[in-house]
KEFI-505961 format. One record per residue (C-alpha): residue number from 1; x, y, z; residue in one letter. Coordinates in steps of 0.001 Angstrom, whole numbers, plus 500000, padded with zeros to 6 digits. Last residue first. Layout:
(NUM, (X, Y, Z), 'A')
...
***
This chain:
(518, (488480, 499014, 530826), 'X')
(517, (486605, 497664, 527831), 'X')
(516, (488268, 497634, 524433), 'X')
(515, (485691, 498739, 521912), 'X')
(514, (484033, 496474, 519349), 'X')
(513, (481090, 497853, 517481), 'X')
(512, (477426, 497034, 517525), 'X')
(511, (474200, 497684, 515657), 'X')
(510, (470785, 496630, 516884), 'X')
(509, (468017, 496363, 514308), 'X')
(508, (464861, 498009, 512957), 'X')
(507, (464344, 501202, 514961), 'X')
(506, (467932, 501235, 516201), 'X')
(505, (469545, 499883, 519370), 'X')
(504, (473233, 500748, 519715), 'X')
(503, (475437, 498176, 521411), 'X')
(502, (479043, 498670, 522518), 'X')
(501, (481013, 495440, 522630), 'X')
(500, (482722, 493114, 525110), 'X')
(499, (481054, 493510, 528507), 'X')
(498, (477982, 494902, 526774), 'X')
(497, (477447, 491480, 525183), 'X')
(496, (476672, 489873, 528549), 'X')
(495, (474305, 492619, 529706), 'X')
(494, (472534, 492684, 526338), 'X')
(493, (472003, 488935, 526425), 'X')
(492, (470518, 489165, 529932), 'X')
(491, (468309, 492083, 528936), 'X')
(490, (466826, 490131, 526027), 'X')
(489, (466327, 487038, 528206), 'X')
(488, (464439, 489009, 530874), 'X')
(487, (462655, 491011, 528200), 'X')
(486, (460818, 488005, 526850), 'X')
(485, (458291, 490188, 525032), 'X')
(484, (458112, 487658, 522173), 'X')
(483, (459434, 490306, 519789), 'X')
(482, (462103, 491174, 522359), 'X')
(481, (463179, 487527, 522563), 'X')
(480, (463465, 487359, 518777), 'X')
(479, (465686, 490452, 518812), 'X')
(478, (467856, 488917, 521545), 'X')
(477, (468299, 485680, 519583), 'X')
(476, (469313, 487702, 516530), 'X')
(475, (471704, 489699, 518716), 'X')
(474, (473290, 486462, 519911), 'X')
(473, (473901, 485375, 516313), 'X')
(472, (475441, 488737, 515352), 'X')
(471, (477797, 488589, 518346), 'X')
(470, (478882, 485040, 517439), 'X')
(469, (479496, 485987, 513793), 'X')
(468, (481661, 488904, 514923), 'X')
(467, (483746, 486681, 517183), 'X')
(466, (484154, 484099, 514413), 'X')
(465, (485825, 486789, 512268), 'X')
(464, (488818, 486802, 514625), 'X')
(463, (491727, 489204, 514025), 'X')
(462, (491119, 490720, 517475), 'X')
(461, (487911, 492111, 516022), 'X')
(460, (488505, 492229, 512278), 'X')
(459, (485029, 491763, 510861), 'X')
(458, (483376, 494130, 513332), 'X')
(457, (485784, 496977, 512754), 'X')
(456, (484976, 497224, 509050), 'X')
(455, (487720, 496275, 506568), 'X')
(454, (489489, 498906, 504518), 'X')
(453, (490783, 498260, 501007), 'X')
(452, (490575, 501889, 499934), 'X')
(451, (489181, 500684, 496603), 'X')
(450, (487052, 497617, 497299), 'X')
(449, (485969, 498103, 500903), 'X')
(448, (485473, 501815, 501626), 'X')
(447, (485204, 502957, 497996), 'X')
(446, (482736, 500248, 497024), 'X')
(445, (480658, 500585, 500195), 'X')
(444, (480334, 504341, 499706), 'X')
(443, (479540, 504001, 495987), 'X')
(442, (476856, 501335, 496496), 'X')
(441, (475158, 503353, 499225), 'X')
(440, (475299, 506538, 497166), 'X')
(439, (473721, 504919, 494103), 'X')
(438, (471001, 503340, 496233), 'X')
(437, (470268, 506628, 498008), 'X')
(436, (470189, 508667, 494794), 'X')
(435, (467737, 506276, 493128), 'X')
(434, (465558, 506102, 496233), 'X')
(433, (465327, 509857, 496433), 'X')
(432, (466801, 511682, 499393), 'X')
(431, (465328, 513869, 502130), 'X')
(430, (463823, 511045, 504094), 'X')
(429, (465902, 507912, 504631), 'X')
(428, (463861, 506751, 507599), 'X')
(427, (464642, 505000, 510884), 'X')
(426, (465107, 508392, 512498), 'X')
(425, (468396, 507572, 514217), 'X')
(424, (469760, 505450, 511363), 'X')
(423, (468901, 508009, 508701), 'X')
(422, (470429, 510749, 510845), 'X')
(421, (473633, 508742, 511242), 'X')
(420, (473756, 508213, 507486), 'X')
(419, (473283, 511940, 506855), 'X')
(418, (476021, 512957, 509277), 'X')
(417, (478464, 510499, 507660), 'X')
(416, (478224, 512328, 504318), 'X')
(415, (481029, 514808, 504991), 'X')
(414, (483164, 512149, 506677), 'X')
(413, (483203, 510059, 503524), 'X')
(412, (484210, 513074, 501432), 'X')
(411, (487189, 513659, 503753), 'X')
(410, (488222, 510028, 503281), 'X')
(409, (488131, 510460, 499508), 'X')
(408, (490083, 513731, 499838), 'X')
(407, (492866, 511960, 501764), 'X')
(406, (492874, 509161, 499176), 'X')
(405, (494272, 511556, 496583), 'X')
(404, (495251, 508923, 494022), 'X')
(403, (496971, 511264, 491544), 'X')
(402, (493880, 513428, 490926), 'X')
(401, (491795, 510611, 489467), 'X')
(400, (491263, 509317, 492998), 'X')
(399, (489949, 512697, 494139), 'X')
(398, (487696, 513154, 491100), 'X')
(397, (486303, 509638, 491612), 'X')
(396, (485542, 510398, 495257), 'X')
(395, (483712, 513621, 494429), 'X')
(394, (481905, 511883, 491552), 'X')
(393, (480655, 509181, 493906), 'X')
(392, (479497, 511650, 496549), 'X')
(391, (477668, 514077, 494223), 'X')
(390, (474218, 512487, 494619), 'X')
(389, (474700, 512145, 498373), 'X')
(388, (475536, 515794, 498907), 'X')
(387, (472816, 517185, 496613), 'X')
(386, (470070, 514981, 498023), 'X')
(385, (471094, 515774, 501617), 'X')
(384, (471392, 519525, 501115), 'X')
(383, (467635, 519916, 500540), 'X')
(382, (466976, 520255, 504256), 'X')
(381, (469802, 519357, 506608), 'X')
(380, (468111, 521311, 509366), 'X')
(379, (467248, 518484, 511662), 'X')
(378, (466942, 515644, 509138), 'X')
(377, (463348, 515101, 510285), 'X')
(376, (462637, 518472, 508680), 'X')
(375, (462428, 521645, 510751), 'X')
(374, (465181, 523412, 508797), 'X')
(373, (463037, 522929, 505689), 'X')
(372, (460721, 525637, 507066), 'X')
(371, (457066, 524692, 506754), 'X')
(370, (456617, 525039, 510490), 'X')
(369, (456154, 522025, 512723), 'X')
(368, (452871, 520670, 514097), 'X')
(367, (453119, 517482, 512086), 'X')
(366, (456637, 516860, 510831), 'X')
(365, (457698, 518499, 507526), 'X')
(364, (458781, 516026, 504858), 'X')
(363, (462119, 516104, 503025), 'X')
(362, (461726, 515171, 499352), 'X')
(361, (461760, 511818, 497597), 'X')
(360, (460009, 510190, 500492), 'X')
(359, (461433, 507638, 502839), 'X')
(358, (462669, 504121, 503431), 'X')
(357, (465710, 503234, 501358), 'X')
(356, (467395, 500189, 502791), 'X')
(355, (470198, 500027, 505344), 'X')
(354, (472232, 496851, 505804), 'X')
(353, (475422, 498191, 504162), 'X')
(352, (474836, 501666, 505584), 'X')
(351, (475088, 500987, 509304), 'X')
(350, (478245, 498880, 508972), 'X')
(349, (479783, 501429, 506586), 'X')
(348, (478982, 504300, 508950), 'X')
(347, (480529, 502346, 511824), 'X')
(346, (483699, 501849, 509791), 'X')
(345, (483784, 505580, 509101), 'X')
(344, (483651, 506307, 512834), 'X')
(343, (486161, 503595, 513738), 'X')
(342, (488600, 504905, 511122), 'X')
(341, (488411, 508388, 512624), 'X')
(340, (488967, 507094, 516147), 'X')
(339, (491952, 504943, 515122), 'X')
(338, (493403, 507766, 513024), 'X')
(337, (493289, 510072, 516060), 'X')
(336, (494968, 507335, 518097), 'X')
(335, (497659, 506887, 515452), 'X')
(334, (498343, 510618, 515291), 'X')
(333, (498436, 510937, 519070), 'X')
(332, (500779, 507966, 519407), 'X')
(331, (503082, 509441, 516798), 'X')
(330, (503827, 508734, 513152), 'X')
(329, (504836, 511509, 510766), 'X')
(328, (503764, 510980, 507160), 'X')
(327, (505404, 512542, 504090), 'X')
(326, (503216, 513503, 501115), 'X')
(325, (503457, 511647, 497799), 'X')
(324, (500907, 509021, 498888), 'X')
(323, (498163, 511515, 499709), 'X')
(322, (497693, 511426, 503463), 'X')
(321, (494759, 509900, 505356), 'X')
(320, (495523, 506706, 503448), 'X')
(319, (498511, 505851, 505641), 'X')
(318, (496520, 506331, 508846), 'X')
(317, (493748, 504145, 507433), 'X')
(316, (496215, 501336, 506749), 'X')
(315, (497707, 501706, 510230), 'X')
(314, (494291, 501671, 511901), 'X')
(313, (493379, 498679, 509747), 'X')
(312, (496431, 496778, 510986), 'X')
(311, (495325, 497403, 514583), 'X')
(310, (497240, 499587, 517014), 'X')
(309, (498593, 498334, 520346), 'X')
(308, (499120, 500826, 523135), 'X')
(307, (501236, 503737, 524339), 'X')
(306, (503967, 502974, 521820), 'X')
(305, (507534, 504338, 521971), 'X')
(304, (508807, 501512, 524203), 'X')
(303, (507584, 498846, 521804), 'X')
(302, (505240, 495963, 522535), 'X')
(301, (501954, 497450, 521344), 'X')
(300, (501018, 494121, 519740), 'X')
(299, (500106, 495469, 516291), 'X')
(298, (502894, 498058, 516317), 'X')
(297, (505398, 495457, 517533), 'X')
(296, (504348, 493090, 514709), 'X')
(295, (504972, 495968, 512315), 'X')
(294, (508527, 496489, 513530), 'X')
(293, (509256, 499929, 514944), 'X')
(292, (512759, 501437, 514651), 'X')
(291, (512848, 504348, 517085), 'X')
(290, (516119, 503511, 518865), 'X')
(289, (517818, 506426, 517096), 'X')
(288, (520635, 504157, 515841), 'X')
(287, (518020, 501689, 514589), 'X')
(286, (516538, 504294, 512301), 'X')
(285, (513276, 506078, 511571), 'X')
(284, (513790, 509693, 510580), 'X')
(283, (512611, 511976, 513339), 'X')
(282, (509452, 514063, 513715), 'X')
(281, (507775, 511744, 516218), 'X')
(280, (508577, 508806, 513937), 'X')
(279, (509103, 509748, 510297), 'X')
(278, (507694, 508445, 507038), 'X')
(277, (508797, 508460, 503409), 'X')
(276, (507063, 509502, 500213), 'X')
(275, (505575, 507170, 497616), 'X')
(274, (507230, 507119, 494212), 'X')
(273, (505608, 506575, 490817), 'X')
(272, (507484, 506192, 487529), 'X')
(271, (505144, 506212, 484536), 'X')
(270, (506288, 505024, 481076), 'X')
(269, (508842, 502467, 482198), 'X')
(268, (511568, 500501, 480405), 'X')
(267, (512883, 503227, 478075), 'X')
(266, (514138, 501174, 475144), 'X')
(265, (517673, 500528, 473869), 'X')
(264, (517257, 496876, 474841), 'X')
(263, (520176, 495972, 477127), 'X')
(262, (521731, 499356, 477905), 'X')
(261, (518327, 500994, 478119), 'X')
(260, (517256, 498340, 480632), 'X')
(259, (520457, 498655, 482636), 'X')
(258, (520361, 502468, 482702), 'X')
(257, (516707, 502560, 483754), 'X')
(256, (517287, 500015, 486516), 'X')
(255, (520328, 501963, 487699), 'X')
(254, (518229, 505083, 488243), 'X')
(253, (515678, 502941, 490046), 'X')
(252, (518231, 501593, 492519), 'X')
(251, (520586, 504553, 492947), 'X')
(250, (518670, 506678, 493531), 'X')
(249, (514863, 506567, 493415), 'X')
(248, (514842, 503742, 495962), 'X')
(247, (514502, 506031, 498995), 'X')
(246, (511534, 507659, 497277), 'X')
(245, (509620, 504438, 497814), 'X')
(244, (508563, 502224, 494946), 'X')
(243, (506439, 501987, 491849), 'X')
(242, (506922, 501180, 488168), 'X')
(241, (503947, 501724, 485866), 'X')
(240, (503255, 501087, 482179), 'X')
(239, (505641, 498629, 480570), 'X')
(238, (508552, 498664, 478131), 'X')
(237, (510838, 495642, 477679), 'X')
(236, (507896, 493393, 478541), 'X')
(235, (505815, 492872, 481671), 'X')
(234, (506814, 489415, 482929), 'X')
(233, (510340, 488970, 481602), 'X')
(232, (511174, 492674, 481383), 'X')
(231, (510096, 493234, 485022), 'X')
(230, (512193, 490244, 486092), 'X')
(229, (515386, 491322, 484346), 'X')
(228, (515301, 494993, 485322), 'X')
(227, (514315, 494155, 488895), 'X')
(226, (517136, 491603, 489258), 'X')
(225, (519796, 493885, 487763), 'X')
(224, (519713, 496371, 490638), 'X')
(223, (520920, 494139, 493494), 'X')
(222, (523917, 492721, 491680), 'X')
(221, (523925, 489105, 490576), 'X')
(220, (525879, 486292, 492260), 'X')
(219, (529197, 484515, 491797), 'X')
(218, (531128, 481653, 490261), 'X')
(217, (532862, 483624, 487558), 'X')
(216, (532570, 485409, 484208), 'X')
(215, (530426, 483151, 481985), 'X')
(214, (528254, 482365, 485036), 'X')
(213, (528019, 479686, 487721), 'X')
(212, (525938, 480463, 490819), 'X')
(211, (526647, 481706, 494352), 'X')
(210, (525050, 481908, 497783), 'X')
(209, (527272, 481212, 500807), 'X')
(208, (530155, 483675, 500356), 'X')
(207, (533166, 482404, 502340), 'X')
(206, (535313, 481757, 499247), 'X')
(205, (534536, 485212, 497779), 'X')
(204, (531845, 485315, 495123), 'X')
(203, (532517, 487203, 491916), 'X')
(202, (529935, 489928, 491611), 'X')
(201, (527610, 490512, 488665), 'X')
(200, (525894, 493712, 487525), 'X')
(199, (527901, 495873, 489884), 'X')
(198, (527833, 499658, 489685), 'X')
(197, (530066, 502206, 487991), 'X')
(196, (530033, 505556, 489798), 'X')
(195, (533538, 504997, 491241), 'X')
(194, (534905, 504714, 487680), 'X')
(193, (537022, 502025, 486062), 'X')
(192, (535958, 499620, 488789), 'X')
(191, (538027, 496737, 490149), 'X')
(190, (539858, 499230, 492371), 'X')
(189, (536588, 499644, 494237), 'X')
(188, (537558, 497049, 496827), 'X')
(187, (538599, 499575, 499434), 'X')
(186, (536759, 502798, 498840), 'X')
(185, (537407, 505687, 496492), 'X')
(184, (535442, 508772, 497427), 'X')
(183, (532248, 509858, 495723), 'X')
(182, (531252, 513513, 496122), 'X')
(181, (533143, 514722, 493057), 'X')
(180, (531757, 511767, 491121), 'X')
(179, (528152, 512558, 492008), 'X')
(178, (528575, 516196, 491050), 'X')
(177, (530073, 515245, 487678), 'X')
(176, (527326, 512610, 487249), 'X')
(175, (524509, 515105, 487628), 'X')
(174, (521522, 513970, 489668), 'X')
(173, (517935, 514781, 488708), 'X')
(172, (516700, 511509, 490195), 'X')
(171, (515095, 510190, 487014), 'X')
(170, (517541, 511804, 484574), 'X')
(169, (520640, 510625, 486459), 'X')
(168, (522352, 509030, 483474), 'X')
(167, (521543, 510519, 480067), 'X')
(166, (521889, 508221, 477053), 'X')
(165, (524338, 507654, 474182), 'X')
(164, (527756, 508850, 475377), 'X')
(163, (526423, 508602, 478918), 'X')
(162, (526458, 504793, 478703), 'X')
(161, (530209, 504747, 478083), 'X')
(160, (530750, 506939, 481151), 'X')
(159, (528403, 504825, 483330), 'X')
(158, (530112, 501506, 482557), 'X')
(157, (528047, 498851, 484357), 'X')
(156, (530314, 496450, 486199), 'X')
(155, (530948, 492715, 485798), 'X')
(154, (532956, 490690, 488317), 'X')
(153, (535497, 487978, 487565), 'X')
(152, (538541, 490205, 487972), 'X')
(151, (536969, 493015, 485934), 'X')
(150, (534388, 492421, 483201), 'X')
(149, (532925, 495378, 481351), 'X')
(148, (529564, 497032, 480802), 'X')
(147, (527902, 499482, 478397), 'X')
(146, (529381, 498292, 475100), 'X')
(145, (526245, 496854, 473504), 'X')
(144, (527565, 493301, 473888), 'X')
(143, (528256, 493942, 477590), 'X')
(142, (524646, 495067, 478115), 'X')
(141, (523366, 492043, 476184), 'X')
(140, (525479, 489665, 478307), 'X')
(139, (524137, 491310, 481474), 'X')
(138, (520586, 490667, 480278), 'X')
(137, (521333, 486992, 479667), 'X')
(136, (522918, 486651, 483125), 'X')
(135, (519852, 488228, 484739), 'X')
(134, (517457, 485940, 482897), 'X')
(133, (519516, 482901, 483956), 'X')
(132, (519561, 483988, 487608), 'X')
(131, (515775, 484253, 487685), 'X')
(130, (514764, 481979, 490567), 'X')
(129, (517231, 483605, 492964), 'X')
(128, (515602, 486986, 492288), 'X')
(127, (512218, 485719, 493401), 'X')
(126, (509093, 486380, 491355), 'X')
(125, (505745, 487410, 492874), 'X')
(124, (503189, 487402, 490057), 'X')
(123, (499597, 488699, 490093), 'X')
(122, (500332, 490519, 493318), 'X')
(121, (498732, 489508, 496630), 'X')
(120, (496080, 491918, 497896), 'X')
(119, (497030, 494106, 500839), 'X')
(118, (494438, 493590, 503578), 'X')
(117, (496885, 494938, 506199), 'X')
(116, (496625, 491620, 508047), 'X')
(115, (497245, 489751, 504802), 'X')
(114, (500310, 491912, 504086), 'X')
(113, (501666, 491156, 507571), 'X')
(112, (501293, 487412, 506988), 'X')
(111, (502962, 487687, 503589), 'X')
(110, (505942, 489481, 505139), 'X')
(109, (506312, 486842, 507860), 'X')
(108, (506112, 484115, 505213), 'X')
(107, (508855, 485833, 503224), 'X')
(106, (510801, 486198, 506472), 'X')
(105, (510942, 482504, 507258), 'X')
(104, (511336, 481327, 503668), 'X')
(103, (514257, 483665, 502956), 'X')
(102, (515985, 482798, 506234), 'X')
(101, (515607, 479098, 505473), 'X')
(100, (516866, 479876, 501973), 'X')
(99, (520065, 481277, 503455), 'X')
(98, (520689, 478029, 505384), 'X')
(97, (520730, 478613, 509126), 'X')
(96, (523387, 479364, 511749), 'X')
(95, (521518, 482472, 512938), 'X')
(94, (524507, 484771, 512398), 'X')
(93, (525518, 483072, 509156), 'X')
(92, (521975, 483108, 507796), 'X')
(91, (521596, 486800, 508694), 'X')
(90, (524854, 487591, 506881), 'X')
(89, (523840, 485537, 503853), 'X')
(88, (520532, 487406, 503700), 'X')
(87, (522153, 490836, 503834), 'X')
(86, (524870, 489903, 501320), 'X')
(85, (528176, 490996, 502818), 'X')
(84, (530280, 494003, 501969), 'X')
(83, (530811, 495790, 498700), 'X')
(82, (528600, 496894, 495830), 'X')
(81, (526532, 499132, 498084), 'X')
(80, (522986, 499133, 499473), 'X')
(79, (524447, 499602, 502977), 'X')
(78, (525035, 495836, 503187), 'X')
(77, (524575, 493879, 499974), 'X')
(76, (521359, 493015, 498163), 'X')
(75, (522436, 490206, 495799), 'X')
(74, (520027, 487473, 496860), 'X')
(73, (516495, 486957, 498183), 'X')
(72, (514786, 490044, 496821), 'X')
(71, (511097, 489156, 496474), 'X')
(70, (509364, 490845, 493569), 'X')
(69, (506020, 492557, 493116), 'X')
(68, (504396, 492131, 489699), 'X')
(67, (500856, 493379, 489040), 'X')
(66, (499275, 492341, 485755), 'X')
(65, (496219, 494575, 485576), 'X')
(64, (493172, 494070, 483380), 'X')
(63, (491677, 497552, 483386), 'X')
(62, (488014, 498127, 484181), 'X')
(61, (488170, 501320, 486232), 'X')
(60, (487711, 499212, 489375), 'X')
(59, (490781, 497178, 488381), 'X')
(58, (492779, 500413, 488084), 'X')
(57, (491465, 501417, 491496), 'X')
(56, (492381, 498145, 493189), 'X')
(55, (495921, 498098, 491787), 'X')
(54, (496348, 501773, 492744), 'X')
(53, (495109, 501011, 496268), 'X')
(52, (497519, 498061, 496486), 'X')
(51, (500189, 500420, 495193), 'X')
(50, (499861, 502714, 498182), 'X')
(49, (499429, 499898, 500740), 'X')
(48, (502481, 497978, 499433), 'X')
(47, (504604, 501152, 499378), 'X')
(46, (503577, 502345, 502842), 'X')
(45, (504090, 499078, 504720), 'X')
(44, (507861, 498558, 504669), 'X')
(43, (508423, 501786, 506608), 'X')
(42, (506737, 500316, 509673), 'X')
(41, (509082, 497336, 509784), 'X')
(40, (508926, 493940, 508097), 'X')
(39, (510664, 491074, 509928), 'X')
(38, (514228, 490431, 508809), 'X')
(37, (516300, 489112, 505871), 'X')
(36, (513650, 489206, 503159), 'X')
(35, (514628, 492082, 500893), 'X')
(34, (511157, 493406, 500233), 'X')
(33, (509341, 494204, 496979), 'X')
(32, (510024, 496730, 494256), 'X')
(31, (506671, 497305, 492582), 'X')
(30, (505873, 496575, 488940), 'X')
(29, (502701, 497385, 486986), 'X')
(28, (501608, 496275, 483515), 'X')
(27, (498164, 497439, 482411), 'X')
(26, (495925, 495745, 479853), 'X')
(25, (492774, 497439, 478534), 'X')
(24, (494643, 498996, 476820), 'X')
(23, (498137, 498228, 475468), 'X')
(22, (500511, 501067, 476413), 'X')
(21, (498281, 502448, 479112), 'X')
(20, (497203, 506107, 479029), 'X')
(19, (497409, 507807, 482418), 'X')
(18, (497041, 511553, 482034), 'X')
(17, (500231, 513132, 483300), 'X')
(16, (501125, 515034, 486448), 'X')
(15, (504597, 516488, 486305), 'X')
(14, (508226, 515772, 487119), 'X')
(13, (508716, 513918, 483804), 'X')
(12, (510600, 510986, 485344), 'X')
(11, (508688, 511248, 488629), 'X')
(10, (505375, 510883, 486795), 'X')
(9, (502563, 512254, 488924), 'X')
(8, (499528, 510305, 487789), 'X')
(7, (496270, 511610, 486318), 'X')
(6, (493349, 509236, 485959), 'X')
(5, (490674, 510301, 483521), 'X')
(4, (490297, 506754, 482279), 'X')
(3, (487268, 505824, 480201), 'X')
(2, (485455, 503214, 482260), 'X')
(1, (485741, 499705, 480810), 'X')
***
């Protein structure tokens, strides 16, 4: 296992900290997953992509990661409050379906989107409805310790009692006096002793579809308790990393900390990580602004704000162009720029993965040229090539160790792309030693595929890997025809393929990339 030099910005401490797992080489990581009552939208993709990269990088460093990402299928009420209708129950009522039909439908839709984005499945994906017993047991412990109370069949967390022993608001930096002064009494809150108290268990009204028996009433768990219960079950009372979007910092994650402390007396999480939010053309995404983009709309282009369809890899690349704690603004120009940039790096990967070292250890001067290194076959690159390629892996590692700065990794990839293009054009890898070239090639492919989780253009053409295999097979036939000097057949194959892909003949092979033809 590689000795970790990974620094993570810990929201709880408000500073970058060296990552030291609780029980090395094991790492426990939890990410708040989706509430499955609708198709996933653009904002639902940043967290999974961010923590997929973290999952990949920790695995690359040699850690054995247990990654838990939950499915919320009960208890998440409208407007993230303690009142109103359960989001899934409401959708079920409107569509005249069973709630678990809604859950199944949109869980599958979410999984399909994650596959398209090349987000790896978590180690465990628990559902809230499958852990009602664990949630009830945790609520009983919180009541026993004096931090919750029953009221008319519901159970609420007692923030004032909790604050006698622990701080509330430490994660978000909120002060309860300020929160209380800004919280007005709402209908239905008369059950609470304090407006800041939040539901651990809610008594179900007669029309409520999903409910379970409990010591207090026939009801359902609150939204926050599920993550506390499931993370404790699979990762322990204290675990390494908890991730999520900044929109979950308060109240959801703040309540998680309070619940876990109230039940066990232990801080549940050592490193809290939060990805930043995104905007659309400079505005917050929202249905009221008519700029709410579903991911399937992004991939199909069927949305009034989109000029065209954008591939899942374009979206993933666009996300990774910014460090995860920075906000992202989506626009057609930004997506199209990301599409071009991704295509260029994808082409470099395709060229490099089949390229073998073929050159001298030092740049050679062509016959008839001066001895100046600027006249080398690398057109002025001189001795820089060895230095740049030998430092590539360390540059990328330093960026990832600096709180997952994927933007710097991508920048490093662009810096070396000139050398790979020169190698391909000349047919030789002059200017770099074999050892350096092999190390660089392995590092580039590892970071592109295994860590950033990108897939090259040619393997994802229209979501069809068979297409790429067909193109490669036809190019093999064309190359054989050229060797046999059957240029009629070779030209015919080229003419057909050129209708669908762009071909680039090299000294040893023909490379291709998919581009939509007008």
